[in-house]
C-alpha positions in Angstrom: -32.9 100.9 -0.9 -34.2 97.9 -2.7 -31.0 96.1 -2.2 -31.1 96.6 1.6 -34.6 95.1 1.8 -33.5 91.9 -0.1 -30.5 91.5 2.1 -32.7 91.9 5.2 -35.1 89.2 4.0 -32.3 86.7 3.3 -30.8 87.3 6.7 -34.2 86.6 8.4 -34.7 83.4 6.5 -31.4 81.8 7.6 -32.4 81.0 11.2 -35.7 79.4 10.1 -34.0 77.1 7.6 -31.5 76.2 10.3 -34.2 75.2 12.7 -36.0 73.1 10.1 -32.8 71.2 9.2 -32.2 70.6 12.9 -35.7 69.0 13.3 -35.3 66.8 10.2 -31.9 65.6 11.4 -33.3 64.8 14.9 -36.2 62.8 13.4 -33.8 60.8 11.2 -31.5 60.1 14.2 -34.5 58.7 16.3 -35.6 56.5 13.4 -32.1 55.0 13.1 -32.0 54.3 16.8 -35.4 52.5 16.7 -34.2 50.4 13.7 -31.1 49.5 15.6 -33.1 48.2 18.6 -35.5 46.2 16.4 -33.0 44.6 14.0 -31.4 41.4 15.2 -27.8 41.4 16.2 -25.3 40.0 13.7 -25.5 36.3 13.5 -29.3 36.1 13.9 -31.6 35.5 16.9 -30.8 32.6 19.3 -32.7 29.4 18.5 -33.3 28.5 22.2 -34.4 30.5 25.2 -31.8 31.2 27.8 -31.4 28.5 30.4 -33.3 29.2 33.6 -35.5 31.8 32.0 -38.6 32.5 34.1 -41.8 33.6 32.4 -44.0 33.6 35.5 -46.6 31.0 36.7 -48.2 28.8 34.1 -51.7 29.7 33.0 -54.2 27.1 34.3 -57.0 26.2 32.0 -59.9 24.4 33.7 -61.5 21.7 31.6 -64.8 22.5 30.0 -67.9 21.0 31.6 -69.8 18.5 29.5 -73.2 19.4 28.3 -76.1 17.0 29.3 -76.1 15.6 25.8 -72.3 14.9 25.9 -72.7 13.3 29.4 -75.3 11.0 28.0 -73.1 10.0 25.0 -70.2 9.3 27.4 -72.4 7.1 29.6 -73.9 5.3 26.7 -70.4 4.5 25.4 -69.6 2.6 28.6 -72.9 1.2 29.8 -76.6 1.3 29.5 -77.4 5.0 29.5 -81.1 4.4 30.3 -80.3 3.3 33.8 -80.3 5.8 36.7 -76.9 7.0 37.9 -77.0 5.0 41.2 -79.4 2.1 40.5 -80.4 -0.7 42.8 -80.0 -4.2 41.4 -81.8 -7.5 42.2 -80.1 -10.7 41.2 -81.4 -14.2 41.3 -79.1 -17.1 40.5 -79.4 -20.9 40.4 -76.1 -22.9 40.7 -74.8 -26.4 40.6 -71.5 -27.9 41.4 -69.4 -30.8 42.8 -69.2 -30.9 46.6 -66.0 -31.6 48.3 -65.6 -35.0 50.0 -65.6 -35.1 53.8 -65.4 -37.7 56.6 -69.3 -37.8 56.6 -69.2 -39.0 53.0 -66.9 -41.8 53.9 -69.1 -42.8 56.9 -72.3 -42.8 54.9 -70.8 -44.8 52.1 -69.6 -47.3 54.6 -73.2 -47.8 55.8 -74.3 -48.5 52.2 -75.4 -45.0 51.3 -74.7 -43.8 47.8 -72.4 -41.0 46.8 -73.4 -37.4 46.7 -71.9 -36.0 43.5 -74.1 -32.9 43.1 -74.6 -29.7 45.1 -77.5 -27.5 44.2 -77.8 -23.9 45.4 -79.8 -20.8 44.9 -79.5 -17.2 46.1 -81.0 -13.7 46.0 -78.8 -10.6 46.0 -79.7 -6.9 46.6 -77.0 -4.3 45.8 -76.7 -0.6 45.2 -74.0 1.0 43.0 -71.8 3.3 45.1 -69.4 4.0 42.3 -69.3 3.4 38.5 -67.3 0.2 39.1 -68.4 -0.9 42.6 -71.6 -2.3 44.0 -72.3 -3.2 47.6 -75.1 -5.1 49.2 -76.2 -8.4 50.7 -77.1 -11.9 49.7 -79.2 -14.7 51.2 -79.2 -18.3 49.8 -79.8 -21.9 50.4 -78.0 -25.1 49.3 -78.4 -28.9 49.6 -77.1 -32.3 48.7 -78.2 -35.9 49.4 -77.1 -39.5 49.8 -79.4 -42.2 48.4 -80.0 -45.6 50.0 -81.7 -48.8 48.8 -82.4 -50.0 52.4 -83.6 -46.8 54.2 -84.5 -43.2 53.8 -81.9 -41.0 52.1 -79.6 -38.8 54.1 -79.9 -35.1 53.4 -77.5 -32.2 54.0 -78.0 -28.5 53.5 -77.8 -25.1 54.8 -78.8 -21.4 54.5 -76.5 -18.4 54.6 -76.3 -14.6 54.7 -73.4 -12.7 53.2 -72.2 -9.2 52.7 -71.3 -8.8 49.0 -69.0 -6.5 47.0 -69.3 -6.7 43.2 -66.6 -5.0 41.1 -67.5 -4.8 37.4 -66.3 -3.2 34.2 -68.7 -2.4 31.4 -67.2 -3.5 28.1 -69.9 -1.5 26.3 -73.6 -0.9 26.6 -74.3 -4.7 26.3 -71.6 -6.7 28.2 -70.1 -6.3 31.6 -67.5 -8.4 33.3 -66.8 -8.5 37.1 -65.7 -10.2 40.2 -67.8 -10.9 43.3 -66.7 -11.5 46.9 -69.0 -12.5 49.7 -68.3 -12.9 53.4 -70.8 -14.0 56.0 -72.3 -16.8 58.2 -74.1 -20.0 57.4 -76.3 -22.5 59.3 -76.5 -26.1 58.2 -76.2 -29.7 58.9 -77.4 -33.2 58.0 -80.4 -35.3 58.6 -80.0 -39.1 58.8 -83.0 -41.4 59.3 -84.9 -38.5 60.9 -82.1 -37.5 63.3 -80.5 -34.2 62.5 -77.4 -32.4 63.6 -77.1 -28.6 62.9 -74.5 -25.9 63.6 -73.3 -22.5 62.4 -70.2 -22.1 60.2 -68.4 -19.2 58.5 -69.0 -18.5 54.8 -66.7 -17.3 52.1 -67.6 -16.9 48.4 -65.8 -15.7 45.3 -66.9 -15.6 41.7 -66.2 -14.3 38.3 -69.4 -13.0 36.6 -70.4 -11.9 33.2 -73.7 -10.1 32.3 -75.5 -9.4 29.0 -78.2 -6.7 28.6 -81.3 -8.1 27.0 -83.7 -5.1 27.7 -83.8 -1.8 29.5 -82.7 -2.5 33.1 -82.7 -6.3 32.6 -79.6 -8.6 32.2 -78.9 -12.3 32.1 -75.6 -13.5 33.6 -73.4 -16.5 34.3 -70.8 -17.0 37.0 -68.2 -19.5 38.0 -66.4 -19.6 41.3 -65.8 -21.3 44.7 -67.8 -21.5 47.9 -66.4 -22.3 51.3 -69.0 -23.8 53.6 -67.2 -26.4 55.8 -68.7 -27.7 59.0 -66.2 -29.5 61.3 -67.0 -31.8 64.2 -70.6 -31.8 63.3 -71.6 -34.7 65.5 -70.2 -36.7 68.5 -68.1 -38.8 66.1 -66.3 -35.8 64.8 -67.7 -36.0 61.3 -67.1 -33.1 58.9 -69.6 -31.9 56.3 -68.8 -30.0 53.1 -71.5 -27.8 51.6 -69.1 -25.8 49.4 -66.9 -26.3 46.4 -66.7 -25.2 42.8 -70.0 -23.9 41.4 -71.4 -22.7 38.1 -74.5 -20.5 38.1 -76.9 -18.8 35.7 -79.4 -16.1 36.6 -80.9 -12.7 35.8 -80.6 -9.2 37.1 -83.1 -6.3 37.3 -81.9 -2.7 37.8 -84.3 0.0 39.1 
């Protein structure tokens, strides 16, 4: 009887052992399959991506906005950070130059007038900055020259003008700026000889290179060199021409508000 019980127990344990072995073998097979997928193929992984591979649209990263302190440092690196963003500037310049010779010079010298080697000019400019590198505004000015005489009163020539002005400038730092100025407008001038005057309108064109130096908050001194075109043709009944332009060198100051 005891032998029959032992045989029955052994027979009952055989299916359980078989099922456990089957589970262990299934787990080992799955692990081997995963390792086969993960391990690189013989010869190693390719060094380059396949040609024409598409990984979808590029990720766009918007630039970070500067903080107020960073914006101030950036402005200070390029120009005077104490100025407002869009300041108004006032410029006053005095200039001197050599006037161009004209038929009127020859006529006056023939009547024993002296030469007129110097042209003096002054102007006032008001501009507003519309971009970091561009200023736009207007300018009014006056100029004059004379011919001396030992026998009679001197002859005097001169004129006034109004111009629209564009000033392009680059700040080389918080102290120095370098720029170019172009002005286009209309002038009115003429000449007075022994109390008799002849006057007329004439087109005006002006071009300068200008440099400025900051000396205080909102205050700069500057110098410019350039050329003025202020030619008046057929000024009188004799067809005389008068030149009120030519090469000019000026110094002045600028105030920004």
